[in-house]
N, CA, C and O atoms as a Tinker XYZ file with bonds, in Angstrom:
   524  protein
     1  N      0.840000   -1.189000    0.000000    73     2
     2  CA     0.000000    0.000000    0.000000    64     1     3
     3  C      0.881000    1.247000    0.000000    63     2     4     5
     4  O      2.023000    1.230000    0.459000    81     3
     5  N      0.320000    2.308000   -0.521000    73     3     6
     6  CA     1.056000    3.542000   -0.623000    64     5     7
     7  C      0.301000    4.628000    0.131000    63     6     8     9
     8  O     -0.928000    4.686000    0.087000    81     7
     9  N      1.050000    5.496000    0.828000    73     7    10
    10  CA     0.431000    6.596000    1.566000    64     9    11
    11  C     -0.191000    7.571000    0.585000    63    10    12    13
    12  O      0.344000    7.819000   -0.496000    81    11
    13  N     -1.322000    8.116000    0.978000    73    11    14
    14  CA    -2.049000    9.076000    0.146000    64    13    15
    15  C     -1.237000   10.354000   -0.017000    63    14    16    17
    16  O     -0.238000   10.559000    0.672000    81    15
    17  N     -1.674000   11.208000   -0.932000    73    15    18
    18  CA    -0.917000   12.411000   -1.244000    64    17    19
    19  C     -0.821000   13.354000   -0.052000    63    18    20    21
    20  O     -1.765000   13.449000    0.732000    81    19
    21  N      0.309000   14.058000    0.100000    73    19    22
    22  CA     0.475000   15.010000    1.197000    64    21    23
    23  C     -0.557000   16.130000    1.108000    63    22    24    25
    24  O     -0.996000   16.495000    0.018000    81    23
    25  N     -0.932000   16.662000    2.240000    73    23    26
    26  CA    -1.853000   17.782000    2.288000    64    25    27
    27  C     -3.310000   17.400000    2.217000    63    26    28    29
    28  O     -4.177000   18.271000    2.157000    81    27
    29  N     -3.595000   16.112000    2.224000    73    27    30
    30  CA    -4.971000   15.653000    2.109000    64    29    31
    31  C     -5.730000   15.837000    3.428000    63    30    32    33
    32  O     -6.959000   15.907000    3.418000    81    31
    33  N     -5.040000   15.915000    4.533000    73    31    34
    34  CA    -5.706000   16.128000    5.825000    64    33    35
    35  C     -5.681000   14.881000    6.681000    63    34    36    37
    36  O     -5.275000   13.808000    6.237000    81    35
    37  N     -6.119000   15.042000    7.911000    73    35    38
    38  CA    -6.060000   13.967000    8.897000    64    37    39
    39  C     -6.956000   12.792000    8.547000    63    38    40    41
    40  O     -6.689000   11.671000    8.979000    81    39
    41  N     -8.015000   13.020000    7.774000    73    39    42
    42  CA    -8.955000   11.953000    7.465000    64    41    43
    43  C     -8.566000   11.081000    6.284000    63    42    44    45
    44  O     -9.329000   10.195000    5.899000    81    43
    45  N     -7.395000   11.310000    5.700000    73    43    46
    46  CA    -7.013000   10.569000    4.501000    64    45    47
    47  C     -6.633000    9.135000    4.816000    63    46    48    49
    48  O     -6.054000    8.834000    5.859000    81    47
    49  N     -6.974000    8.269000    3.893000    73    47    50
    50  CA    -6.700000    6.848000    4.024000    64    49    51
    51  C     -5.401000    6.497000    3.316000    63    50    52    53
    52  O     -4.896000    7.268000    2.501000    81    51
    53  N     -4.871000    5.332000    3.635000    73    51    54
    54  CA    -3.782000    4.753000    2.868000    64    53    55
    55  C     -4.431000    4.057000    1.678000    63    54    56    57
    56  O     -5.303000    3.204000    1.844000    81    55
    57  N     -3.999000    4.429000    0.488000    73    55    58
    58  CA    -4.608000    3.894000   -0.725000    64    57    59
    59  C     -3.845000    2.686000   -1.250000    63    58    60    61
    60  O     -2.626000    2.595000   -1.108000    81    59
    61  N     -4.583000    1.761000   -1.858000    73    59    62
    62  CA    -3.962000    0.625000   -2.524000    64    61    63
    63  C     -3.297000    1.132000   -3.805000    63    62    64    65
    64  O     -3.594000    2.241000   -4.251000    81    63
    65  N     -2.407000    0.344000   -4.399000    73    63    66
    66  CA    -1.811000    0.773000   -5.672000    64    65    67
    67  C     -2.862000    1.054000   -6.752000    63    66    68    69
    68  O     -2.700000    1.997000   -7.526000    81    67
    69  N     -3.932000    0.257000   -6.820000    73    67    70
    70  CA    -4.992000    0.504000   -7.808000    64    69    71
    71  C     -5.721000    1.814000   -7.515000    63    70    72    73
    72  O     -6.054000    2.550000   -8.445000    81    71
    73  N     -5.972000    2.116000   -6.254000    73    71    74
    74  CA    -6.619000    3.383000   -5.897000    64    73    75
    75  C     -5.718000    4.563000   -6.236000    63    74    76    77
    76  O     -6.210000    5.592000   -6.699000    81    75
    77  N     -4.415000    4.439000   -6.019000    73    75    78
    78  CA    -3.480000    5.502000   -6.402000    64    77    79
    79  C     -3.521000    5.707000   -7.916000    63    78    80    81
    80  O     -3.570000    6.841000   -8.393000    81    79
    81  N     -3.499000    4.607000   -8.668000    73    79    82
    82  CA    -3.527000    4.693000  -10.132000    64    81    83
    83  C     -4.780000    5.418000  -10.618000    63    82    84    85
    84  O     -4.703000    6.247000  -11.524000    81    83
    85  N     -5.927000    5.111000  -10.024000    73    83    86
    86  CA    -7.188000    5.722000  -10.450000    64    85    87
    87  C     -7.345000    7.124000   -9.881000    63    86    88    89
    88  O     -7.588000    8.070000  -10.629000    81    87
    89  N     -7.210000    7.269000   -8.573000    73    87    90
    90  CA    -7.558000    8.532000   -7.919000    64    89    91
    91  C     -6.497000    9.622000   -8.045000    63    90    92    93
    92  O     -6.833000   10.806000   -8.077000    81    91
    93  N     -5.238000    9.246000   -8.115000    73    91    94
    94  CA    -4.161000   10.249000   -8.173000    64    93    95
    95  C     -3.543000   10.380000   -9.563000    63    94    96    97
    96  O     -2.996000   11.425000   -9.914000    81    95
    97  N     -3.637000    9.292000  -10.359000    73    95    98
    98  CA    -3.038000    9.322000  -11.692000    64    97    99
    99  C     -4.102000    9.352000  -12.785000    63    98   100   101
   100  O     -3.783000    9.209000  -13.966000    81    99
   101  N     -5.348000    9.534000  -12.403000    73    99   102
   102  CA    -6.483000    9.675000  -13.319000    64   101   103
   103  C     -6.690000    8.455000  -14.207000    63   102   104   105
   104  O     -7.007000    8.576000  -15.390000    81   103
   105  N     -6.506000    7.286000  -13.621000    73   103   106
   106  CA    -6.723000    6.043000  -14.343000    64   105   107
   107  C     -8.192000    5.643000  -14.332000    63   106   108   109
   108  O     -9.045000    6.360000  -13.808000    81   107
   109  N     -8.467000    4.489000  -14.918000    73   107   110
   110  CA    -9.826000    3.944000  -14.958000    64   109   111
   111  C     -9.751000    2.461000  -14.633000    63   110   112   113
   112  O     -8.896000    1.745000  -15.154000    81   111
   113  N    -10.648000    2.007000  -13.772000    73   111   114
   114  CA   -10.696000    0.578000  -13.486000    64   113   115
   115  C    -11.374000   -0.154000  -14.640000    63   114   116   117
   116  O    -12.102000    0.453000  -15.426000    81   115
   117  N    -11.134000   -1.443000  -14.736000    73   115   118
   118  CA   -11.727000   -2.253000  -15.786000    64   117   119
   119  C    -13.253000   -2.270000  -15.631000    63   118   120   121
   120  O    -13.736000   -2.479000  -14.518000    81   119
   121  N    -14.028000   -2.058000  -16.699000    73   119   122
   122  CA   -15.490000   -2.088000  -16.591000    64   121   123
   123  C    -15.966000   -3.448000  -16.078000    63   122   124   125
   124  O    -15.426000   -4.490000  -16.448000    81   123
   125  N    -16.977000   -3.417000  -15.228000    73   123   126
   126  CA   -17.564000   -4.629000  -14.678000    64   125   127
   127  C    -16.783000   -5.236000  -13.533000    63   126   128   129
   128  O    -17.174000   -6.283000  -13.016000    81   127
   129  N    -15.690000   -4.613000  -13.119000    73   127   130
   130  CA   -14.823000   -5.196000  -12.092000    64   129   131
   131  C    -15.191000   -4.800000  -10.664000    63   130   132   133
   132  O    -14.709000   -5.425000   -9.719000    81   131
   133  N    -16.021000   -3.792000  -10.481000    73   131   134
   134  CA   -16.314000   -3.310000   -9.130000    64   133   135
   135  C    -17.461000   -4.064000   -8.472000    63   134   136   137
   136  O    -18.523000   -4.221000   -9.076000    81   135
   137  N    -17.262000   -4.536000   -7.236000    73   135   138
   138  CA   -18.360000   -5.140000   -6.489000    64   137   139
   139  C    -19.507000   -4.150000   -6.243000    63   138   140   141
   140  O    -20.639000   -4.562000   -5.985000    81   139
   141  N    -19.214000   -2.853000   -6.323000    73   139   142
   142  CA   -20.260000   -1.849000   -6.104000    64   141   143
   143  C    -21.296000   -1.842000   -7.224000    63   142   144   145
   144  O    -22.390000   -1.306000   -7.050000    81   143
   145  N    -20.963000   -2.428000   -8.365000    73   143   146
   146  CA   -21.953000   -2.520000   -9.447000    64   145   147
   147  C    -23.197000   -3.259000   -8.978000    63   146   148   149
   148  O    -24.309000   -2.935000   -9.395000    81   147
   149  N    -23.015000   -4.248000   -8.117000    73   147   150
   150  CA   -24.123000   -5.084000   -7.658000    64   149   151
   151  C    -24.670000   -4.669000   -6.296000    63   150   152   153
   152  O    -25.562000   -5.334000   -5.768000    81   151
   153  N    -24.155000   -3.585000   -5.716000    73   151   154
   154  CA   -24.613000   -3.145000   -4.394000    64   153   155
   155  C    -26.023000   -2.564000   -4.496000    63   154   156   157
   156  O    -26.262000   -1.623000   -5.252000    81   155
   157  N    -26.958000   -3.137000   -3.724000    73   155   158
   158  CA   -28.364000   -2.704000   -3.775000    64   157   159
   159  C    -28.867000   -2.156000   -2.441000    63   158   160   161
   160  O    -29.987000   -1.650000   -2.371000    81   159
   161  N    -28.058000   -2.247000   -1.381000    73   159   162
   162  CA   -28.513000   -1.789000   -0.071000    64   161   163
   163  C    -28.585000   -0.266000    0.010000    63   162   164   165
   164  O    -27.909000    0.446000   -0.734000    81   163
   165  N    -29.419000    0.214000    0.929000    73   163   166
   166  CA   -29.483000    1.650000    1.195000    64   165   167
   167  C    -28.218000    2.065000    1.925000    63   166   168   169
   168  O    -27.744000    1.357000    2.813000    81   167
   169  N    -27.677000    3.207000    1.551000    73   167   170
   170  CA   -26.482000    3.676000    2.229000    64   169   171
   171  C    -25.850000    4.862000    1.544000    63   170   172   173
   172  O    -26.459000    5.533000    0.710000    81   171
   173  N    -24.608000    5.099000    1.922000    73   171   174
   174  CA   -23.860000    6.270000    1.500000    64   173   175
   175  C    -22.569000    5.826000    0.826000    63   174   176   177
   176  O    -21.885000    4.925000    1.310000    81   175
   177  N    -22.242000    6.463000   -0.289000    73   175   178
   178  CA   -20.987000    6.216000   -0.983000    64   177   179
   179  C    -20.059000    7.372000   -0.659000    63   178   180   181
   180  O    -20.389000    8.535000   -0.891000    81   179
   181  N    -18.884000    7.037000   -0.117000    73   179   182
   182  CA   -17.906000    8.036000    0.325000    64   181   183
   183  C    -16.641000    7.954000   -0.527000    63   182   184   185
   184  O    -16.373000    6.938000   -1.168000    81   183
   185  N    -15.873000    9.035000   -0.523000    73   183   186
   186  CA   -14.569000    9.057000   -1.177000    64   185   187
   187  C    -13.659000    8.066000   -0.460000    63   186   188   189
   188  O    -13.532000    8.114000    0.764000    81   187
   189  N    -13.031000    7.176000   -1.207000    73   187   190
   190  CA   -12.148000    6.164000   -0.618000    64   189   191
   191  C    -10.885000    6.782000   -0.023000    63   190   192   193
   192  O    -10.249000    6.170000    0.835000    81   191
   193  N    -10.516000    7.970000   -0.460000    73   191   194
   194  CA    -9.299000    8.601000    0.047000    64   193   195
   195  C     -9.533000    9.392000    1.327000    63   194   196   197
   196  O     -8.753000    9.286000    2.274000    81   195
   197  N    -10.606000   10.189000    1.362000    73   195   198
   198  CA   -10.783000   11.095000    2.507000    64   197   199
   199  C    -12.073000   10.892000    3.283000    63   198   200   201
   200  O    -12.254000   11.507000    4.333000    81   199
   201  N    -12.977000   10.045000    2.794000    73   199   202
   202  CA   -14.205000    9.756000    3.520000    64   201   203
   203  C    -15.340000   10.738000    3.301000    63   202   204   205
   204  O    -16.392000   10.602000    3.926000    81   203
   205  N    -15.162000   11.715000    2.440000    73   203   206
   206  CA   -16.221000   12.689000    2.177000    64   205   207
   207  C    -17.446000   11.991000    1.581000    63   206   208   209
   208  O    -17.300000   11.225000    0.628000    81   207
   209  N    -18.647000   12.232000    2.116000    73   207   210
   210  CA   -19.873000   11.679000    1.508000    64   209   211
   211  C    -20.072000   12.267000    0.110000    63   210   212   213
   212  O    -20.008000   13.482000   -0.079000    81   211
   213  N    -20.315000   11.379000   -0.875000    73   211   214
   214  CA   -20.432000   11.803000   -2.270000    64   213   215
   215  C    -21.803000   11.539000   -2.886000    63   214   216   217
   216  O    -22.375000   12.420000   -3.528000    81   215
   217  N    -22.339000   10.317000   -2.692000    73   215   218
   218  CA   -23.585000    9.905000   -3.326000    64   217   219
   219  C    -24.438000    9.118000   -2.343000    63   218   220   221
   220  O    -23.909000    8.404000   -1.491000    81   219
   221  N    -25.763000    9.246000   -2.457000    73   219   222
   222  CA   -26.701000    8.410000   -1.704000    64   221   223
   223  C    -27.157000    7.265000   -2.604000    63   222   224   225
   224  O    -27.215000    7.402000   -3.827000    81   223
   225  N    -27.475000    6.151000   -1.985000    73   223   226
   226  CA   -27.911000    4.976000   -2.741000    64   225   227
   227  C    -29.175000    5.240000   -3.552000    63   226   228   229
   228  O    -29.399000    4.587000   -4.571000    81   227
   229  N    -29.991000    6.169000   -3.123000    73   227   230
   230  CA   -31.234000    6.485000   -3.849000    64   229   231
   231  C    -30.969000    7.071000   -5.228000    63   230   232   233
   232  O    -31.861000    7.087000   -6.076000    81   231
   233  N    -29.740000    7.556000   -5.464000    73   231   234
   234  CA   -29.413000    8.134000   -6.769000    64   233   235
   235  C    -28.656000    7.150000   -7.664000    63   234   236   237
   236  O    -28.320000    7.488000   -8.799000    81   235
   237  N    -28.384000    5.946000   -7.172000    73   235   238
   238  CA   -27.663000    4.927000   -7.940000    64   237   239
   239  C    -28.630000    4.225000   -8.889000    63   238   240   241
   240  O    -29.787000    3.979000   -8.548000    81   239
   241  N    -28.140000    3.910000  -10.073000    73   239   242
   242  CA   -28.962000    3.180000  -11.038000    64   241   243
   243  C    -28.060000    2.352000  -11.944000    63   242   244   245
   244  O    -26.856000    2.596000  -12.018000    81   243
   245  N    -28.632000    1.390000  -12.619000    73   243   246
   246  CA   -27.886000    0.538000  -13.548000    64   245   247
   247  C    -27.846000    1.224000  -14.906000    63   246   248   249
   248  O    -28.857000    1.299000  -15.604000    81   247
   249  N    -26.672000    1.722000  -15.271000    73   247   250
   250  CA   -26.528000    2.439000  -16.534000    64   249   251
   251  C    -26.119000    1.520000  -17.684000    63   250   252   253
   252  O    -26.217000    1.902000  -18.850000    81   251
   253  N    -25.660000    0.311000  -17.360000    73   251   254
   254  CA   -25.177000   -0.592000  -18.391000    64   253   255
   255  C    -23.763000   -0.265000  -18.846000    63   254   256   257
   256  O    -23.265000   -0.870000  -19.795000    81   255
   257  N    -23.108000    0.686000  -18.179000    73   255   258
   258  CA   -21.770000    1.123000  -18.587000    64   257   259
   259  C    -20.654000    0.229000  -18.054000    63   258   260   261
   260  O    -19.552000    0.220000  -18.602000    81   259
   261  N    -20.936000   -0.526000  -16.980000    73   259   262
   262  CA   -19.899000   -1.341000  -16.353000    64   261   263
   263  C    -19.287000   -0.691000  -15.132000    63   262   264   265
   264  O    -18.431000   -1.288000  -14.478000    81   263
   265  N    -19.709000    0.522000  -14.811000    73   263   266
   266  CA   -19.225000    1.236000  -13.633000    64   265   267
   267  C    -20.419000    1.668000  -12.786000    63   266   268   269
   268  O    -21.507000    1.886000  -13.319000    81   267
   269  N    -20.228000    1.793000  -11.468000    73   267   270
   270  CA   -21.311000    2.316000  -10.629000    64   269   271
   271  C    -21.726000    3.701000  -11.141000    63   270   272   273
   272  O    -20.881000    4.556000  -11.406000    81   271
   273  N    -23.040000    3.905000  -11.276000    73   271   274
   274  CA   -23.540000    5.162000  -11.838000    64   273   275
   275  C    -24.607000    5.770000  -10.946000    63   274   276   277
   276  O    -25.383000    5.064000  -10.301000    81   275
   277  N    -24.628000    7.102000  -10.925000    73   275   278
   278  CA   -25.531000    7.866000  -10.066000    64   277   279
   279  C    -26.078000    9.026000  -10.879000    63   278   280   281
   280  O    -25.390000    9.549000  -11.756000    81   279
   281  N    -27.317000    9.433000  -10.595000    73   279   282
   282  CA   -27.868000   10.561000  -11.349000    64   281   283
   283  C    -27.686000   11.888000  -10.635000    63   282   284   285
   284  O    -28.033000   12.934000  -11.183000    81   283
   285  N    -27.143000   11.865000   -9.410000    73   283   286
   286  CA   -26.888000   13.111000   -8.698000    64   285   287
   287  C    -25.880000   12.877000   -7.588000    63   286   288   289
   288  O    -25.825000   11.796000   -7.003000    81   287
   289  N    -25.081000   13.901000   -7.301000    73   287   290
   290  CA   -24.128000   13.881000   -6.195000    64   289   291
   291  C    -24.696000   14.699000   -5.036000    63   290   292   293
   292  O    -25.600000   15.513000   -5.220000    81   291
   293  N    -24.159000   14.472000   -3.861000    73   291   294
   294  CA   -24.562000   15.280000   -2.714000    64   293   295
   295  C    -24.090000   16.719000   -2.938000    63   294   296   297
   296  O    -23.042000   16.934000   -3.547000    81   295
   297  N    -24.850000   17.705000   -2.452000    73   295   298
   298  CA   -24.485000   19.106000   -2.676000    64   297   299
   299  C    -23.070000   19.429000   -2.187000    63   298   300   301
   300  O    -22.720000   19.160000   -1.038000    81   299
   301  N    -22.270000   20.010000   -3.077000    73   299   302
   302  CA   -20.918000   20.442000   -2.746000    64   301   303
   303  C    -19.889000   19.328000   -2.615000    63   302   304   305
   304  O    -18.738000   19.599000   -2.271000    81   303
   305  N    -20.275000   18.077000   -2.881000    73   303   306
   306  CA   -19.381000   16.940000   -2.661000    64   305   307
   307  C    -18.362000   16.740000   -3.769000    63   306   308   309
   308  O    -17.250000   16.280000   -3.511000    81   307
   309  N    -18.727000   17.081000   -5.004000    73   307   310
   310  CA   -17.828000   16.862000   -6.133000    64   309   311
   311  C    -17.620000   18.162000   -6.900000    63   310   312   313
   312  O    -18.424000   19.091000   -6.835000    81   311
   313  N    -16.513000   18.188000   -7.625000    73   311   314
   314  CA   -16.203000   19.279000   -8.532000    64   313   315
   315  C    -15.906000   18.669000   -9.891000    63   314   316   317
   316  O    -15.611000   17.478000   -9.988000    81   315
   317  N    -15.980000   19.471000  -10.929000    73   315   318
   318  CA   -15.725000   18.972000  -12.280000    64   317   319
   319  C    -14.700000   19.840000  -12.998000    63   318   320   321
   320  O    -14.543000   21.026000  -12.707000    81   319
   321  N    -14.014000   19.217000  -13.939000    73   319   322
   322  CA   -13.095000   19.915000  -14.832000    64   321   323
   323  C    -13.235000   19.292000  -16.218000    63   322   324   325
   324  O    -13.691000   18.156000  -16.349000    81   323
   325  N    -12.847000   20.028000  -17.235000    73   323   326
   326  CA   -12.866000   19.499000  -18.594000    64   325   327
   327  C    -11.640000   18.613000  -18.780000    63   326   328   329
   328  O    -10.519000   19.007000  -18.456000    81   327
   329  N    -11.866000   17.417000  -19.304000    73   327   330
   330  CA   -10.821000   16.429000  -19.540000    64   329   331
   331  C    -10.712000   16.212000  -21.045000    63   330   332   333
   332  O    -11.653000   15.727000  -21.674000    81   331
   333  N     -9.569000   16.569000  -21.622000    73   331   334
   334  CA    -9.372000   16.411000  -23.062000    64   333   335
   335  C     -8.403000   15.273000  -23.391000    63   334   336   337
   336  O     -7.857000   15.221000  -24.493000    81   335
   337  N     -8.191000   14.369000  -22.445000    73   335   338
   338  CA    -7.280000   13.250000  -22.680000    64   337   339
   339  C     -7.906000   12.223000  -23.627000    63   338   340   341
   340  O     -9.121000   12.203000  -23.822000    81   339
   341  N     -7.084000   11.397000  -24.194000    73   339   342
   342  CA    -7.505000   10.291000  -25.058000    64   341   343
   343  C     -8.291000   10.754000  -26.284000    63   342   344   345
   344  O     -9.113000   10.003000  -26.808000    81   343
   345  N     -8.049000   11.977000  -26.745000    73   343   346
   346  CA    -8.696000   12.476000  -27.947000    64   345   347
   347  C    -10.184000   12.748000  -27.808000    63   346   348   349
   348  O    -10.900000   12.829000  -28.807000    81   347
   349  N    -10.653000   12.891000  -26.573000    73   347   350
   350  CA   -12.080000   13.156000  -26.306000    64   349   351
   351  C    -12.212000   14.393000  -25.437000    63   350   352   353
   352  O    -11.250000   14.828000  -24.804000    81   351
   353  N    -13.405000   14.953000  -25.414000    73   351   354
   354  CA   -13.727000   16.014000  -24.477000    64   353   355
   355  C    -14.778000   15.451000  -23.530000    63   354   356   357
   356  O    -15.903000   15.155000  -23.933000    81   355
   357  N    -14.392000   15.308000  -22.258000    73   355   358
   358  CA   -15.295000   14.768000  -21.241000    64   357   359
   359  C    -15.241000   15.679000  -20.026000    63   358   360   361
   360  O    -14.385000   16.558000  -19.925000    81   359
   361  N    -16.177000   15.453000  -19.100000    73   359   362
   362  CA   -16.193000   16.213000  -17.856000    64   361   363
   363  C    -15.750000   15.281000  -16.738000    63   362   364   365
   364  O    -16.458000   14.339000  -16.382000    81   363
   365  N    -14.568000   15.557000  -16.187000    73   363   366
   366  CA   -14.015000   14.768000  -15.099000    64   365   367
   367  C    -14.680000   15.155000  -13.780000    63   366   368   369
   368  O    -14.979000   16.326000  -13.548000    81   367
   369  N    -14.907000   14.174000  -12.930000    73   367   370
   370  CA   -15.469000   14.395000  -11.597000    64   369   371
   371  C    -14.400000   14.047000  -10.580000    63   370   372   373
   372  O    -13.775000   12.989000  -10.654000    81   371
   373  N    -14.197000   14.954000   -9.624000    73   371   374
   374  CA   -13.267000   14.670000   -8.536000    64   373   375
   375  C    -13.865000   15.094000   -7.204000    63   374   376   377
   376  O    -14.768000   15.929000   -7.155000    81   375
   377  N    -13.358000   14.515000   -6.131000    73   375   378
   378  CA   -13.814000   14.833000   -4.783000    64   377   379
   379  C    -13.512000   16.296000   -4.489000    63   378   380   381
   380  O    -12.389000   16.753000   -4.705000    81   379
   381  N    -14.490000   17.022000   -4.005000    73   379   382
   382  CA   -14.298000   18.439000   -3.698000    64   381   383
   383  C    -13.335000   18.632000   -2.540000    63   382   384   385
   384  O    -12.713000   19.688000   -2.430000    81   383
   385  N    -13.198000   17.636000   -1.676000    73   383   386
   386  CA   -12.331000   17.775000   -0.504000    64   385   387
   387  C    -10.875000   17.457000   -0.797000    63   386   388   389
   388  O    -10.002000   18.281000   -0.526000    81   387
   389  N    -10.590000   16.271000   -1.349000    73   387   390
   390  CA    -9.195000   15.860000   -1.543000    64   389   391
   391  C     -8.749000   15.902000   -2.997000    63   390   392   393
   392  O     -7.581000   15.655000   -3.299000    81   391
   393  N     -9.678000   16.216000   -3.899000    73   391   394
   394  CA    -9.408000   16.332000   -5.347000    64   393   395
   395  C     -9.122000   14.993000   -6.024000    63   394   396   397
   396  O     -8.648000   14.976000   -7.160000    81   395
   397  N     -9.397000   13.879000   -5.360000    73   395   398
   398  CA    -9.194000   12.564000   -5.960000    64   397   399
   399  C    -10.097000   12.360000   -7.169000    63   398   400   401
   400  O    -11.278000   12.709000   -7.142000    81   399
   401  N     -9.530000   11.789000   -8.231000    73   399   402
   402  CA   -10.293000   11.484000   -9.448000    64   401   403
   403  C    -11.304000   10.387000   -9.138000    63   402   404   405
   404  O    -10.951000    9.348000   -8.581000    81   403
   405  N    -12.562000   10.621000   -9.502000    73   403   406
   406  CA   -13.639000    9.661000   -9.262000    64   405   407
   407  C    -14.131000    9.016000  -10.547000    63   406   408   409
   408  O    -14.452000    7.827000  -10.556000    81   407
   409  N    -14.195000    9.769000  -11.619000    73   407   410
   410  CA   -14.735000    9.278000  -12.885000    64   409   411
   411  C    -15.122000   10.449000  -13.766000    63   410   412   413
   412  O    -14.454000   11.483000  -13.776000    81   411
   413  N    -16.221000   10.276000  -14.515000    73   411   414
   414  CA   -16.700000   11.318000  -15.422000    64   413   415
   415  C    -18.218000   11.426000  -15.317000    63   414   416   417
   416  O    -18.889000   10.490000  -14.882000    81   415
   417  N    -18.746000   12.572000  -15.720000    73   415   418
   418  CA   -20.190000   12.774000  -15.749000    64   417   419
   419  C    -20.602000   13.053000  -17.193000    63   418   420   421
   420  O    -19.941000   13.794000  -17.920000    81   419
   421  N    -21.719000   12.432000  -17.581000    73   419   422
   422  CA   -22.227000   12.539000  -18.949000    64   421   423
   423  C    -23.679000   12.995000  -18.915000    63   422   424   425
   424  O    -24.389000   12.704000  -17.952000    81   423
   425  N    -24.141000   13.707000  -19.952000    73   423   426
   426  CA   -25.509000   14.232000  -19.971000    64   425   427
   427  C    -26.530000   13.244000  -20.534000    63   426   428   429
   428  O    -27.450000   13.648000  -21.244000    81   427
   429  N    -26.378000   11.956000  -20.224000    73   427   430
   430  CA   -27.295000   10.951000  -20.769000    64   429   431
   431  C    -27.924000   10.095000  -19.662000    63   430   432   433
   432  O    -28.265000    8.934000  -19.888000    81   431
   433  N    -28.071000   10.664000  -18.491000    73   431   434
   434  CA   -28.638000    9.934000  -17.366000    64   433   435
   435  C    -30.150000   10.085000  -17.272000    63   434   436   437
   436  O    -30.771000   10.767000  -18.088000    81   435
   437  N    -30.728000    9.444000  -16.272000    73   435   438
   438  CA   -32.189000    9.481000  -16.108000    64   437   439
   439  C    -32.666000   10.769000  -15.436000    63   438   440   441
   440  O    -31.869000   11.573000  -14.952000    81   439
   441  N    -33.957000   10.936000  -15.423000    73   439   442
   442  CA   -34.584000   12.035000  -14.681000    64   441   443
   443  C    -34.362000   11.796000  -13.199000    63   442   444   445
   444  O    -34.216000   10.639000  -12.804000    81   443
   445  N    -34.328000   12.777000  -12.388000    73   443   446
   446  CA   -34.687000   14.164000  -12.684000    64   445   447
   447  C    -33.534000   15.024000  -13.186000    63   446   448   449
   448  O    -33.782000   16.132000  -13.660000    81   447
   449  N    -32.264000   14.562000  -13.104000    73   447   450
   450  CA   -31.136000   15.428000  -13.454000    64   449   451
   451  C    -30.668000   15.268000  -14.894000    63   450   452   453
   452  O    -30.116000   16.207000  -15.469000    81   451
   453  N    -30.880000   14.096000  -15.487000    73   451   454
   454  CA   -30.351000   13.826000  -16.816000    64   453   455
   455  C    -28.855000   13.568000  -16.825000    63   454   456   457
   456  O    -28.247000   13.490000  -17.893000    81   455
   457  N    -28.252000   13.436000  -15.649000    73   455   458
   458  CA   -26.814000   13.230000  -15.540000    64   457   459
   459  C    -26.485000   11.774000  -15.230000    63   458   460   461
   460  O    -27.251000   11.075000  -14.566000    81   459
   461  N    -25.323000   11.328000  -15.729000    73   459   462
   462  CA   -24.802000    9.999000  -15.386000    64   461   463
   463  C    -23.407000   10.183000  -14.829000    63   462   464   465
   464  O    -22.445000   10.372000  -15.573000    81   463
   465  N    -23.311000   10.127000  -13.511000    73   463   466
   466  CA   -22.020000   10.152000  -12.841000    64   465   467
   467  C    -21.479000    8.727000  -12.904000    63   466   468   469
   468  O    -21.906000    7.857000  -12.144000    81   467
   469  N    -20.549000    8.501000  -13.805000    73   467   470
   470  CA   -19.973000    7.180000  -14.052000    64   469   471
   471  C    -18.671000    7.110000  -13.249000    63   470   472   473
   472  O    -17.656000    7.684000  -13.646000    81   471
   473  N    -18.712000    6.398000  -12.115000    73   471   474
   474  CA   -17.631000    6.445000  -11.139000    64   473   475
   475  C    -16.817000    5.160000  -11.103000    63   474   476   477
   476  O    -17.347000    4.078000  -11.358000    81   475
   477  N    -15.553000    5.275000  -10.792000    73   475   478
   478  CA   -14.703000    4.128000  -10.542000    64   477   479
   479  C    -15.017000    3.595000   -9.148000    63   478   480   481
   480  O    -14.936000    4.334000   -8.168000    81   479
   481  N    -15.371000    2.327000   -9.057000    73   479   482
   482  CA   -15.719000    1.742000   -7.768000    64   481   483
   483  C    -14.585000    1.786000   -6.763000    63   482   484   485
   484  O    -14.838000    1.915000   -5.565000    81   483
   485  N    -13.320000    1.681000   -7.219000    73   483   486
   486  CA   -12.198000    1.720000   -6.281000    64   485   487
   487  C    -12.037000    3.090000   -5.636000    63   486   488   489
   488  O    -11.338000    3.222000   -4.632000    81   487
   489  N    -12.674000    4.105000   -6.198000    73   487   490
   490  CA   -12.600000    5.452000   -5.644000    64   489   491
   491  C    -13.668000    5.693000   -4.575000    63   490   492   493
   492  O    -13.712000    6.755000   -3.954000    81   491
   493  N    -14.534000    4.682000   -4.371000    73   491   494
   494  CA   -15.660000    4.827000   -3.442000    64   493   495
   495  C    -15.614000    3.782000   -2.341000    63   494   496   497
   496  O    -15.155000    2.659000   -2.550000    81   495
   497  N    -16.093000    4.163000   -1.179000    73   495   498
   498  CA   -16.367000    3.237000   -0.076000    64   497   499
   499  C    -17.848000    3.298000    0.188000    63   498   500   501
   500  O    -18.412000    4.388000    0.286000    81   499
   501  N    -18.498000    2.146000    0.307000    73   499   502
   502  CA   -19.931000    2.091000    0.605000    64   501   503
   503  C    -20.127000    1.863000    2.093000    63   502   504   505
   504  O    -19.513000    0.977000    2.685000    81   503
   505  N    -20.998000    2.680000    2.692000    73   503   506
   506  CA   -21.360000    2.538000    4.096000    64   505   507
   507  C    -22.864000    2.319000    4.155000    63   506   508   509
   508  O    -23.634000    3.248000    3.911000    81   507
   509  N    -23.298000    1.086000    4.479000    73   507   510
   510  CA   -24.747000    0.823000    4.528000    64   509   511
   511  C    -25.404000    1.576000    5.670000    63   510   512   513
   512  O    -24.797000    1.814000    6.714000    81   511
   513  N    -26.663000    1.947000    5.449000    73   511   514
   514  CA   -27.451000    2.568000    6.514000    64   513   515
   515  C    -27.662000    1.536000    7.617000    63   514   516   517
   516  O    -27.841000    0.351000    7.334000    81   515
   517  N    -27.642000    1.976000    8.865000    73   515   518
   518  CA   -27.937000    1.059000    9.968000    64   517   519
   519  C    -29.441000    0.883000   10.055000    63   518   520   521
   520  O    -30.201000    1.818000    9.804000    81   519
   521  N    -29.861000   -0.313000   10.410000    73   519   522
   522  CA   -31.297000   -0.598000   10.439000    64   521   523
   523  C    -31.756000   -0.908000   11.834000    63   522   524
   524  O    -32.938000   -1.173000   12.050000    81   523
């Protein structure tokens, strides 16, 4: 395991090499590889690096993309930038707190937002609601 980037704050986690590749080097996990694709319980999806709450389970849906997808983020939880890598123009999504790369957002999602936050599962931690 590798220590997370300096300056992330006291709440930062030690990231696995795959999490470093995705969250700090702007990589992408293999489609269909995340156990979060099949997660159906009610709960909260947090940034794997700093623990910031990002998405509620009520906004998760099956997009068919191979990555966990959400139609909305929690207010103020994520920020976006234009990503022109790989010969495409996309909108990158990163954690507003630690700036870790999460994935991309596309304008082809369901109502009510029409957005598809297509996230790398290794960038997220799921915390089920207590019952």
